[in-house]
Chimera marker file (.cmm) of the C-alpha trace (Angstrom):
<marker_set name="trace">
<marker id="1" x="93.895" y="157.316" z="180.956" r="1" g="1" b="0" radius="0.5"/>
<marker id="2" x="95.937" y="156.768" z="184.103" r="1" g="1" b="0" radius="0.5"/>
<marker id="3" x="95.394" y="153.010" z="183.920" r="1" g="1" b="0" radius="0.5"/>
<marker id="4" x="96.248" y="152.976" z="180.213" r="1" g="1" b="0" radius="0.5"/>
<marker id="5" x="99.549" y="154.814" z="180.693" r="1" g="1" b="0" radius="0.5"/>
<marker id="6" x="100.405" y="152.673" z="183.720" r="1" g="1" b="0" radius="0.5"/>
<marker id="7" x="99.931" y="149.573" z="181.585" r="1" g="1" b="0" radius="0.5"/>
<marker id="8" x="102.042" y="151.021" z="178.765" r="1" g="1" b="0" radius="0.5"/>
<marker id="9" x="104.871" y="151.675" z="181.208" r="1" g="1" b="0" radius="0.5"/>
<marker id="10" x="104.575" y="148.096" z="182.490" r="1" g="1" b="0" radius="0.5"/>
<marker id="11" x="104.760" y="146.778" z="178.934" r="1" g="1" b="0" radius="0.5"/>
<marker id="12" x="107.843" y="148.880" z="178.275" r="1" g="1" b="0" radius="0.5"/>
<marker id="13" x="109.441" y="147.389" z="181.376" r="1" g="1" b="0" radius="0.5"/>
<marker id="14" x="108.598" y="143.850" z="180.263" r="1" g="1" b="0" radius="0.5"/>
<marker id="15" x="110.081" y="144.562" z="176.833" r="1" g="1" b="0" radius="0.5"/>
<marker id="16" x="113.264" y="145.838" z="178.458" r="1" g="1" b="0" radius="0.5"/>
<marker id="17" x="112.692" y="149.383" z="177.194" r="1" g="1" b="0" radius="0.5"/>
<marker id="18" x="112.348" y="150.868" z="180.666" r="1" g="1" b="0" radius="0.5"/>
<marker id="19" x="114.020" y="150.265" z="183.986" r="1" g="1" b="0" radius="0.5"/>
<marker id="20" x="112.287" y="147.840" z="186.334" r="1" g="1" b="0" radius="0.5"/>
<marker id="21" x="113.004" y="150.387" z="189.092" r="1" g="1" b="0" radius="0.5"/>
<marker id="22" x="110.467" y="152.773" z="187.559" r="1" g="1" b="0" radius="0.5"/>
<marker id="23" x="107.118" y="152.887" z="189.347" r="1" g="1" b="0" radius="0.5"/>
<marker id="24" x="104.576" y="152.588" z="186.480" r="1" g="1" b="0" radius="0.5"/>
<marker id="25" x="101.708" y="154.202" z="188.380" r="1" g="1" b="0" radius="0.5"/>
<marker id="26" x="103.831" y="157.096" z="189.603" r="1" g="1" b="0" radius="0.5"/>
<marker id="27" x="105.130" y="157.733" z="186.071" r="1" g="1" b="0" radius="0.5"/>
<marker id="28" x="101.576" y="157.721" z="184.725" r="1" g="1" b="0" radius="0.5"/>
<marker id="29" x="100.514" y="160.297" z="187.285" r="1" g="1" b="0" radius="0.5"/>
<marker id="30" x="103.563" y="162.442" z="186.559" r="1" g="1" b="0" radius="0.5"/>
<marker id="31" x="102.991" y="162.376" z="182.782" r="1" g="1" b="0" radius="0.5"/>
<marker id="32" x="99.303" y="163.189" z="183.080" r="1" g="1" b="0" radius="0.5"/>
<marker id="33" x="99.917" y="165.985" z="185.545" r="1" g="1" b="0" radius="0.5"/>
<marker id="34" x="102.646" y="167.471" z="183.376" r="1" g="1" b="0" radius="0.5"/>
<marker id="35" x="100.516" y="167.345" z="180.228" r="1" g="1" b="0" radius="0.5"/>
<marker id="36" x="97.550" y="168.960" z="182.016" r="1" g="1" b="0" radius="0.5"/>
<marker id="37" x="99.742" y="171.759" z="183.318" r="1" g="1" b="0" radius="0.5"/>
<marker id="38" x="101.287" y="172.310" z="179.909" r="1" g="1" b="0" radius="0.5"/>
<marker id="39" x="97.855" y="172.392" z="178.304" r="1" g="1" b="0" radius="0.5"/>
<marker id="40" x="96.777" y="175.088" z="180.717" r="1" g="1" b="0" radius="0.5"/>
<marker id="41" x="99.922" y="177.112" z="180.087" r="1" g="1" b="0" radius="0.5"/>
<marker id="42" x="99.297" y="176.952" z="176.328" r="1" g="1" b="0" radius="0.5"/>
<marker id="43" x="95.684" y="178.089" z="176.794" r="1" g="1" b="0" radius="0.5"/>
<marker id="44" x="96.850" y="180.989" z="178.977" r="1" g="1" b="0" radius="0.5"/>
<marker id="45" x="99.448" y="182.026" z="176.404" r="1" g="1" b="0" radius="0.5"/>
<marker id="46" x="102.415" y="181.325" z="178.662" r="1" g="1" b="0" radius="0.5"/>
<marker id="47" x="104.006" y="179.069" z="176.033" r="1" g="1" b="0" radius="0.5"/>
<marker id="48" x="103.326" y="177.880" z="172.527" r="1" g="1" b="0" radius="0.5"/>
<marker id="49" x="102.021" y="174.448" z="171.591" r="1" g="1" b="0" radius="0.5"/>
<marker id="50" x="105.425" y="173.710" z="170.049" r="1" g="1" b="0" radius="0.5"/>
<marker id="51" x="107.142" y="174.528" z="173.335" r="1" g="1" b="0" radius="0.5"/>
<marker id="52" x="104.748" y="172.233" z="175.197" r="1" g="1" b="0" radius="0.5"/>
<marker id="53" x="105.457" y="169.406" z="172.734" r="1" g="1" b="0" radius="0.5"/>
<marker id="54" x="109.173" y="169.918" z="173.212" r="1" g="1" b="0" radius="0.5"/>
<marker id="55" x="108.764" y="169.524" z="176.978" r="1" g="1" b="0" radius="0.5"/>
<marker id="56" x="106.650" y="166.378" z="176.573" r="1" g="1" b="0" radius="0.5"/>
<marker id="57" x="109.126" y="164.859" z="174.106" r="1" g="1" b="0" radius="0.5"/>
<marker id="58" x="111.987" y="165.675" z="176.459" r="1" g="1" b="0" radius="0.5"/>
<marker id="59" x="110.205" y="163.917" z="179.296" r="1" g="1" b="0" radius="0.5"/>
<marker id="60" x="109.382" y="160.842" z="177.178" r="1" g="1" b="0" radius="0.5"/>
<marker id="61" x="112.972" y="160.658" z="175.910" r="1" g="1" b="0" radius="0.5"/>
<marker id="62" x="114.043" y="159.847" z="179.463" r="1" g="1" b="0" radius="0.5"/>
<marker id="63" x="112.444" y="156.457" z="178.937" r="1" g="1" b="0" radius="0.5"/>
<marker id="64" x="114.197" y="155.601" z="175.697" r="1" g="1" b="0" radius="0.5"/>
<link id1="1" id2="2" r="1" g="1" b="0" radius="0.2"/>
<link id1="2" id2="3" r="1" g="1" b="0" radius="0.2"/>
<link id1="3" id2="4" r="1" g="1" b="0" radius="0.2"/>
<link id1="4" id2="5" r="1" g="1" b="0" radius="0.2"/>
<link id1="5" id2="6" r="1" g="1" b="0" radius="0.2"/>
<link id1="6" id2="7" r="1" g="1" b="0" radius="0.2"/>
<link id1="7" id2="8" r="1" g="1" b="0" radius="0.2"/>
<link id1="8" id2="9" r="1" g="1" b="0" radius="0.2"/>
<link id1="9" id2="10" r="1" g="1" b="0" radius="0.2"/>
<link id1="10" id2="11" r="1" g="1" b="0" radius="0.2"/>
<link id1="11" id2="12" r="1" g="1" b="0" radius="0.2"/>
<link id1="12" id2="13" r="1" g="1" b="0" radius="0.2"/>
<link id1="13" id2="14" r="1" g="1" b="0" radius="0.2"/>
<link id1="14" id2="15" r="1" g="1" b="0" radius="0.2"/>
<link id1="15" id2="16" r="1" g="1" b="0" radius="0.2"/>
<link id1="16" id2="17" r="1" g="1" b="0" radius="0.2"/>
<link id1="17" id2="18" r="1" g="1" b="0" radius="0.2"/>
<link id1="18" id2="19" r="1" g="1" b="0" radius="0.2"/>
<link id1="19" id2="20" r="1" g="1" b="0" radius="0.2"/>
<link id1="20" id2="21" r="1" g="1" b="0" radius="0.2"/>
<link id1="21" id2="22" r="1" g="1" b="0" radius="0.2"/>
<link id1="22" id2="23" r="1" g="1" b="0" radius="0.2"/>
<link id1="23" id2="24" r="1" g="1" b="0" radius="0.2"/>
<link id1="24" id2="25" r="1" g="1" b="0" radius="0.2"/>
<link id1="25" id2="26" r="1" g="1" b="0" radius="0.2"/>
<link id1="26" id2="27" r="1" g="1" b="0" radius="0.2"/>
<link id1="27" id2="28" r="1" g="1" b="0" radius="0.2"/>
<link id1="28" id2="29" r="1" g="1" b="0" radius="0.2"/>
<link id1="29" id2="30" r="1" g="1" b="0" radius="0.2"/>
<link id1="30" id2="31" r="1" g="1" b="0" radius="0.2"/>
<link id1="31" id2="32" r="1" g="1" b="0" radius="0.2"/>
<link id1="32" id2="33" r="1" g="1" b="0" radius="0.2"/>
<link id1="33" id2="34" r="1" g="1" b="0" radius="0.2"/>
<link id1="34" id2="35" r="1" g="1" b="0" radius="0.2"/>
<link id1="35" id2="36" r="1" g="1" b="0" radius="0.2"/>
<link id1="36" id2="37" r="1" g="1" b="0" radius="0.2"/>
<link id1="37" id2="38" r="1" g="1" b="0" radius="0.2"/>
<link id1="38" id2="39" r="1" g="1" b="0" radius="0.2"/>
<link id1="39" id2="40" r="1" g="1" b="0" radius="0.2"/>
<link id1="40" id2="41" r="1" g="1" b="0" radius="0.2"/>
<link id1="41" id2="42" r="1" g="1" b="0" radius="0.2"/>
<link id1="42" id2="43" r="1" g="1" b="0" radius="0.2"/>
<link id1="43" id2="44" r="1" g="1" b="0" radius="0.2"/>
<link id1="44" id2="45" r="1" g="1" b="0" radius="0.2"/>
<link id1="45" id2="46" r="1" g="1" b="0" radius="0.2"/>
<link id1="46" id2="47" r="1" g="1" b="0" radius="0.2"/>
<link id1="47" id2="48" r="1" g="1" b="0" radius="0.2"/>
<link id1="48" id2="49" r="1" g="1" b="0" radius="0.2"/>
<link id1="49" id2="50" r="1" g="1" b="0" radius="0.2"/>
<link id1="50" id2="51" r="1" g="1" b="0" radius="0.2"/>
<link id1="51" id2="52" r="1" g="1" b="0" radius="0.2"/>
<link id1="52" id2="53" r="1" g="1" b="0" radius="0.2"/>
<link id1="53" id2="54" r="1" g="1" b="0" radius="0.2"/>
<link id1="54" id2="55" r="1" g="1" b="0" radius="0.2"/>
<link id1="55" id2="56" r="1" g="1" b="0" radius="0.2"/>
<link id1="56" id2="57" r="1" g="1" b="0" radius="0.2"/>
<link id1="57" id2="58" r="1" g="1" b="0" radius="0.2"/>
<link id1="58" id2="59" r="1" g="1" b="0" radius="0.2"/>
<link id1="59" id2="60" r="1" g="1" b="0" radius="0.2"/>
<link id1="60" id2="61" r="1" g="1" b="0" radius="0.2"/>
<link id1="61" id2="62" r="1" g="1" b="0" radius="0.2"/>
<link id1="62" id2="63" r="1" g="1" b="0" radius="0.2"/>
<link id1="63" id2="64" r="1" g="1" b="0" radius="0.2"/>
</marker_set>
């Protein structure tokens, strides 16, 4: 999954949809780590699935 997301970030950079200054591998790690942590917090009842989706969408919006 990490390689897949890294490649998607690279493609976004090539298409001009993301800054060339962004480190694709670092962004992939950050997104995967965030989603894993959010998944755990949903399972533990700390937040709802909708709240987790809002956080993920907010993070992805930084790229657009």
